[in-house]
N, C-alpha and C positions, 0 to 999 in steps of 0.2 A: 862463837860467831857463825861458824860454819853450820852448826846445828840449827840456829835460828834461820839462816838463809835457806837451808834445806826444808825446814818446816814451812816457810813462806811459799816456797816453790810448790810444795805438796798441797797447800791450801789453794793456790792459784789453779793448779791442775784439777783439783776436786771441784772448784767453782765452775771451770769450763765443762767438766763432765756433767755437773748438775744442769747447767744451761742447755747443753746438747740434748740431754734426756728429757727436758721439759719439767724437771722436778722443781717445785717452787716452795715446798715446805714439807713438814712431817705429815705422815698419814693421819687422818682424822675421820670422824663419822661422815664427813662429806663424801667420802669415797663410795658410800652407798647411795648417793644421789642418782636420779635418773640419768641414763646414758643415751646419747644419740644413736641413731641407726648408722650402719656402715655407709660410707660415702657412696653416692650414686655411681653406678658403673663398676664398683669394686668387685661385685660378684657376677659380672657378666651381663647385667641388665641395667636399666636406668632408674632403679630405686623403687619401682612399683611391681616388680615381679614379672614383667613382660616386655616385649620389644616395643619400639616406638610405633611400628605399624599396627600391632595388635591393640595397643592402648588408644591410638587414634580411631581405629574402627569401633572399639567398644564405646568410646565417648560419643561418636557420631550416632551409633545405633541406639544407645540408651537415651541420649538426649532427644532423638527423634521420637522414641517410644514415649518418654515422659511427657513431651509436648503434646503428642497426639492424645494421650490419656487425659491430660488436663482439658483439652478441647472437647473431648468426648464427655467428660463430667459436666463441663459448662453447658454443652448442648443439651444434655439430658435434663439439667436444671431448668434451662430455658423452655424445653418441651413441657415439663411439669407445670411451669407457670402459665404457659399458653393454654394448656389443657384446662387448668383451673379457670382462666379467663373465659374460655369457650363455654365451659359449663355454666358460668354466670350469665353469659349472653343467651345461651339456650333457655335458661330459666326465665329470663326477662322477656323473651320473645312472645310467649303465650299471653301474659297479661297485657303487653303492649298491643297485640293483635286484638284482644278482647276490648280494650279501651277504644281502639280505632273503630271497631264494629259498632260499639255503643254510640259514639258520636255520629257515625254515618246514619244510624237508625234515627237518632234525634233529629238530624237535619232533614231526613226524608219525611218524618212525621210532621214537620213544620211546613212542608210543601216544597215542591220542586221549583216554584217561581220565585222563591226567596223574598226579597223586599216587596215585590208586587203582590205576592200572595198575602203577605202580612198586611198590606194596605187594604186589599179587597175584603179581607176577613175581619179587620179591626172594626169595632163599633164606636171608636173615638180616636182622637189624635193621640191621647195618652196611651191607649191600647196599642196603637200602631208603633209608637216609640219603644214600648216595652218589648213587643214581639221582635222588632228590628234589632234591638240590643241583644236579646236572647239568641237570635239567629246569628248575629255577629260573634257572640261568645262561643257558641257551638262550633262555628266555622273555624275560629282561631284554635280551639282545642283540637279540632279534627286535623288541622294542618300540623300542629305540634305533635300529635300522635303519629301522623304519617312520617314526620322527620325522625322521631325517636325510633320508629320501626325500621326506617331506612338505615339509620346509623347502626342499629343493632345487627341488621343483616350484613352490612358492610364489615362490621367488626368480626362477625362470624367467619366471613369469607377470608379476611386477612389472617385471622388466627389459624384457620385450617391450612391456608397456604404456608404460613410460617412453620406450623407443625410438620407439614410434609417436607419443607426445606431442612428442618432440624433432623428429621429421620434420615434424609439423604446424607447430610453432613456427618451424622453419627456412623453411618456405614462406611463413609470415606475414612474417618478416623480409625475405625476398626481395621480397615484394610491396611492403613499405614502402620498400625501397631503390629499386625501380623508380619508385614514386610520387615519392620525393624527387628522383630524377634528372630526371624530367619537370618538377618544380617549379623546380629550379635553372635548367634550360635555358629554360623559359618566361620566367622572370624576366629572363634575359639577352636573350632575343628581344624582349621588351617594351621593353627599353632600347636596342634596335637594336644589340645586341652578341651575341657568342656563336657566331660561325661556327667550325666545327671547324678545327683547325690540326694540323700535324704535330707529333710529339714533339720535345722540345728537343734531343735528341742529347746530346752531351757524354760524358765518360768515365764509368767505373764509379764507383759511390758506395760508401763504407764504411758499415758497419752501426752504428747508434747503440746505446749501452748500454741494457739493459732498466732501467726505473725500479726503484729499490730500495724505494720506499714509495709511499703514496697521494699523487697529485699534485693531487687536488681540494682545495678549501678556500679560505681567505681569502688575500688578496694578501700578497706579500713585497716588501721594498724593491727597486726597480728600479735595478740598478747603472749604468744609462745615463742616468737622469734623476732628478728629485727625487720622482717618483711611485712607484706600486707596481704590480706585475704578478702574474699567477697563478703558482703553483709550476710548473705545466706549461710555461708560456712560458719561465720561467727555465731549466728543465731543457733545453728545446729549444735555447735560445740557447747554453748551456754545451756541449751536445753538438756543435753546429755549430762552436764555437770549438775544441773538442777535436779535431775533424776537420780543422782547419787554416784555417777561415774566420774570420780574426781582424781583418778590417777594421772600420771604424767602424759602429756600430749604435745606433739610438735606438728606444725602445719606447713607454713611456707618453706620451700626448699628449692634451691637452684638445681635444675637438671634439664635434660634435653627433651623430655616428653612427659606425658602424664598430666595430672591435675595439680600437683604441688606447686610448680612454678607459676601456675595461673591463679594461685590463691584459692583453689576450690577443693583442696584435700587436706585431711589431717590424719596422723597416725596416733592411735590411742594405745599406750602401753597396757599390757594385761597384768603385769607384775607390779607390786607395790614399789619396787626399787627401780623401775624404768624398763628399758629395752634390754632384756637378757637372753637366756636360752629359751628352748621350747617350753611353753606354758604347760603346767600340770596342776592338778588339784584345784584349789580355790582360784588360782590365777586363770586357768582355762575356763572355769565357770564364769568368772568375771567377764572375760572376753566374749564368751558365747552370749551372755545376757546383754552385753553392750551391742553386739551385732544384731541381736533380735530387737533391741530397742530401736535402732535405726531402721530396720525393716518394717517394724510395726508402725512407725511414723514416717514412712518413706514419702508419702504424698505431701504431708505437712512440711517436711524438711527439704523436699526437692532432691531426694537421694538419686544419684546417678548409678553408683554401684557400691557394694561393700565387699571387702576381701578379709577373710579370716580363716586360718588353719587350712591352708591348701585348697580353699574354695572361694569362689566369687559369686555374690548374689546380684542378679540383674533384675530390674523391674519387670522385664519381659519374660524371663525364663526361670526365675528362682535360683536355687543353688546349683552351681556347676563346679567341677574340679578345676583347680588353677594352682599351678606350682611355678615358682620362679627359677631362673637359671642359677645354678650354684648350690641349691638345696640348703641355704642357710635359714635360720629362724626369721631373719629379716625379709629375704626374698620369698619365702614360703608363707610369710605372715602368720607364723606360729607363736610370735611374741608380741604381736600388736594387731589391732583392728584398723584397717584402712577404710576411710570414708571419703567418697567423692560426691560432690553435689553439683547441680546444674548451674 
């Protein structure tokens, strides 16, 4: 009896130990499943490798640069269209002027007195009516030619004015882009980061699909967590997966700064088994290729910045050095690619 009681006590104690340690069953292949990153703040930062001040400045600078770049692209497209329209107007101007000159010559040859001249020179009433009708037709065509010529010249002037305005706007956007570039690089410099680095290298990247609709708006369910993310981020993630980057990914995360809590950032594990140690070999190649995919499609995907292997890629400045506090694979981004979008 005492042996049974002691055994029961031992089972109870063991059960308490199991509960306290969080052990729910025997080891299984599931132990190799993707692992989450360290909790935000655990390594001295807020989960994205930098201080809140730095991340806020980078977001502001990169978003301003991306917006200005998009406006510049739109302005150049508008200028191209206006230039094509102006070329058509220029081509139409010559024939329209020639037509007007022809009608003016016809009207002149029929006599300056118009109907009175037709009456005096007509040898019959029928002849008078014919000549009066002809004179009326020529006059109507002359007025139409004058109107066409006036409209063409007005269109020319408007097109030229719009082209001049587009050029001024383009210079304004270029200035904004230059300012935002300095802003981003100054923020990194103040954080003792941001030395220029070489390009990542890696193979050629495929092109992402063009968005079929508006990607702005409220959040949508995050397929990787219980939170929600922006439609733009969901689009970027699906495009990367479509391109073959199908390893573990986690997006929404509660933290005090950065893009994760805003639903505008994802972490893509470089290793097949999830977030582990520093990537090497094929895992590092995978991460490099993924980072290059986002960079190659930065305009289409609305990339704000990419962080990979102690470096950050900014639309304004390319690759810059970037290390997180604590020097862990998570904060240095040596085990995952971080993507932030606008």
